[in-house]
ROGU-902992 format. One record per residue (C-alpha): y, x, z negated; residue number from 0. Coordinates in steps of 0.25 Angstrom, whole numbers. Each point is the difference from the previous one (the first is absolute). Layout:
N
((Y X Z) NUM),
...
//
This chain:
245
((0 0 0) 0),
((14 5 4) 1),
((9 3 -12) 2),
((13 -7 -2) 3),
((13 8 2) 4),
((12 0 -8) 5),
((4 -1 -15) 6),
((0 -11 -10) 7),
((11 -10 0) 8),
((5 -9 -11) 9),
((-11 5 -9) 10),
((-11 -4 10) 11),
((-11 11 3) 12),
((-3 4 14) 13),
((-14 -3 5) 14),
((-4 14 -3) 15),
((4 -1 -15) 16),
((-7 -14 -3) 17),
((-11 1 -10) 18),
((-14 -6 3) 19),
((-1 -15 -2) 20),
((-5 -4 -14) 21),
((-14 -6 -1) 22),
((7 -14 0) 23),
((13 -3 7) 24),
((4 -13 -6) 25),
((7 -4 -13) 26),
((-2 -13 -8) 27),
((-10 -10 4) 28),
((6 -12 -7) 29),
((14 -6 -2) 30),
((2 -13 -7) 31),
((-12 -5 -8) 32),
((-10 -7 9) 33),
((-2 -15 -1) 34),
((-14 -6 -1) 35),
((-1 -3 15) 36),
((3 14 3) 37),
((-10 5 -10) 38),
((-11 -8 7) 39),
((4 5 14) 40),
((-2 14 -5) 41),
((-13 -3 -7) 42),
((-6 -10 9) 43),
((6 2 14) 44),
((3 14 1) 45),
((-14 5 -2) 46),
((-5 -8 12) 47),
((10 7 9) 48),
((0 14 -6) 49),
((-4 11 11) 50),
((-13 5 -4) 51),
((1 15 -1) 52),
((-15 2 1) 53),
((1 -5 14) 54),
((12 8 5) 55),
((-9 8 9) 56),
((-1 -12 9) 57),
((13 -8 -2) 58),
((-3 -10 11) 59),
((-11 -5 -8) 60),
((8 -5 -12) 61),
((6 -11 8) 62),
((-6 -14 4) 63),
((-2 4 14) 64),
((2 13 8) 65),
((15 2 2) 66),
((6 4 13) 67),
((9 10 -8) 68),
((2 4 -14) 69),
((14 1 -6) 70),
((4 5 -14) 71),
((13 -3 -8) 72),
((5 8 -11) 73),
((7 -7 -11) 74),
((2 -14 5) 75),
((10 -5 -11) 76),
((0 -15 0) 77),
((-10 -1 12) 78),
((9 -7 10) 79),
((-3 11 11) 80),
((-15 -1 -3) 81),
((0 -15 2) 82),
((8 1 13) 83),
((-8 11 6) 84),
((-14 -6 -4) 85),
((5 -14 6) 86),
((5 6 13) 87),
((-12 9 2) 88),
((-13 -7 -5) 89),
((-9 9 7) 90),
((5 12 -8) 91),
((-7 5 -13) 92),
((12 2 -9) 93),
((-1 9 -13) 94),
((12 -2 -9) 95),
((3 8 -13) 96),
((10 -3 -11) 97),
((-1 4 -15) 98),
((11 -9 -5) 99),
((-7 -12 -6) 100),
((11 -9 2) 101),
((0 3 15) 102),
((-15 -2 1) 103),
((2 -13 -7) 104),
((11 -4 10) 105),
((-10 2 12) 106),
((-12 -6 -7) 107),
((7 -12 -4) 108),
((2 -4 14) 109),
((-14 2 4) 110),
((-7 -9 -10) 111),
((4 -14 -6) 112),
((3 -1 -14) 113),
((-13 -3 -8) 114),
((-9 6 10) 115),
((2 15 -2) 116),
((-15 3 -2) 117),
((-5 -10 11) 118),
((10 -1 11) 119),
((-4 7 13) 120),
((8 13 2) 121),
((4 6 13) 122),
((-12 7 6) 123),
((9 11 8) 124),
((9 4 -12) 125),
((-4 10 -11) 126),
((8 4 -11) 127),
((1 13 -8) 128),
((7 -1 -14) 129),
((1 15 -3) 130),
((6 12 7) 131),
((-1 -2 15) 132),
((-5 15 2) 133),
((-13 -3 -8) 134),
((-4 -8 13) 135),
((7 8 10) 136),
((-7 13 -5) 137),
((-14 -6 2) 138),
((2 -7 13) 139),
((-7 7 12) 140),
((9 8 10) 141),
((7 -8 10) 142),
((-4 -14 -4) 143),
((14 -6 -2) 144),
((8 -6 12) 145),
((13 -3 -8) 146),
((6 4 -13) 147),
((12 -6 -7) 148),
((10 5 -10) 149),
((10 -11 -2) 150),
((12 3 -9) 151),
((-7 8 -10) 152),
((5 4 -14) 153),
((10 11 4) 154),
((-2 9 -13) 155),
((15 4 2) 156),
((0 11 -10) 157),
((-3 14 5) 158),
((-10 3 -10) 159),
((-8 -12 5) 160),
((0 4 14) 161),
((-15 3 -2) 162),
((-3 -15 -3) 163),
((5 -5 14) 164),
((-11 -4 9) 165),
((7 7 12) 166),
((-4 14 -5) 167),
((-6 11 8) 168),
((-14 -1 -6) 169),
((0 -15 2) 170),
((5 2 15) 171),
((-13 8 2) 172),
((-8 -11 -7) 173),
((6 -10 9) 174),
((-3 8 12) 175),
((-14 2 -4) 176),
((-3 -15 -1) 177),
((8 -5 12) 178),
((-6 0 14) 179),
((7 8 11) 180),
((11 -9 6) 181),
((0 -8 -13) 182),
((13 -4 -6) 183),
((6 2 -14) 184),
((12 -9 -3) 185),
((10 3 -11) 186),
((12 -7 -5) 187),
((10 3 -10) 188),
((14 -4 -5) 189),
((2 11 -9) 190),
((9 12 5) 191),
((-7 10 -8) 192),
((-14 -4 5) 193),
((6 -2 14) 194),
((4 15 0) 195),
((-13 4 -6) 196),
((-8 -7 11) 197),
((8 7 10) 198),
((-2 13 -6) 199),
((-15 -1 -3) 200),
((-3 -5 14) 201),
((8 10 7) 202),
((-8 11 -7) 203),
((-14 -5 4) 204),
((-8 1 13) 205),
((-10 -12 -2) 206),
((9 -12 5) 207),
((10 -2 11) 208),
((13 -3 -8) 209),
((11 -6 7) 210),
((13 -4 -6) 211),
((0 -13 -8) 212),
((6 -13 5) 213),
((10 -8 -8) 214),
((-5 -14 4) 215),
((-14 -5 -4) 216),
((-8 2 13) 217),
((-7 -12 6) 218),
((-14 -2 -6) 219),
((5 5 -14) 220),
((0 -11 -11) 221),
((11 -2 -10) 222),
((-2 3 -15) 223),
((8 -4 -12) 224),
((4 14 -3) 225),
((6 1 14) 226),
((8 -13 -3) 227),
((5 5 -13) 228),
((4 13 6) 229),
((8 -6 11) 230),
((6 -10 -10) 231),
((5 12 -8) 232),
((6 7 12) 233),
((-11 10 2) 234),
((-4 4 14) 235),
((-15 0 2) 236),
((-7 11 9) 237),
((-13 -3 8) 238),
((-9 11 5) 239),
((-11 0 9) 240),
((-9 13 -1) 241),
((-11 1 10) 242),
((-12 9 -3) 243),
((-2 11 10) 244),
//
């Protein structure tokens, strides 16, 4: 991997200075106390949708039928993007990761009716992972994914937290390993620190074609609540499309 040039700005380390990522990238798992319905979703619905790590060597086998493609979303937040993508592409096997329990519940609550958390059918082409996404990515076979999403991730804006950002030289290599040649990695962020960081990290790697971001959400990209909040607050989102070489 090529090294980034230049020096740190505004206390932000250059790519060559960044420390290896920690064993876990995320912070808290819970916000406000969960309601009984949310607890049932986590206890009764989530286990029926959780990605089975023991079958990761053959990811196509974990879905209800053989998918035409397999897509992976890192940190899905409230799940709006997951739902939009899975509804628009029912032929795709979709793996979506999120550690924040309130976000998991937000998605799960839209998938099963109240009172049927343990019995209602769950989407056969969607599997969830409620821990660090890298635990799944690390055990997937080479070149098995057709698309990867990182939509408005936690920016970890402090310089000492740069190692926690998913866009990190080691994670770029990991993404490159699991993506097929020609596969796409979509990244979106509204945070200026993270935006500059993505530009720097992706300019210093050789795995992906890395054109400049666009400032208007491209066709085929679906909105999220985080994007809406950013625009309402006057922040400018950037949207990147990286293609595996």
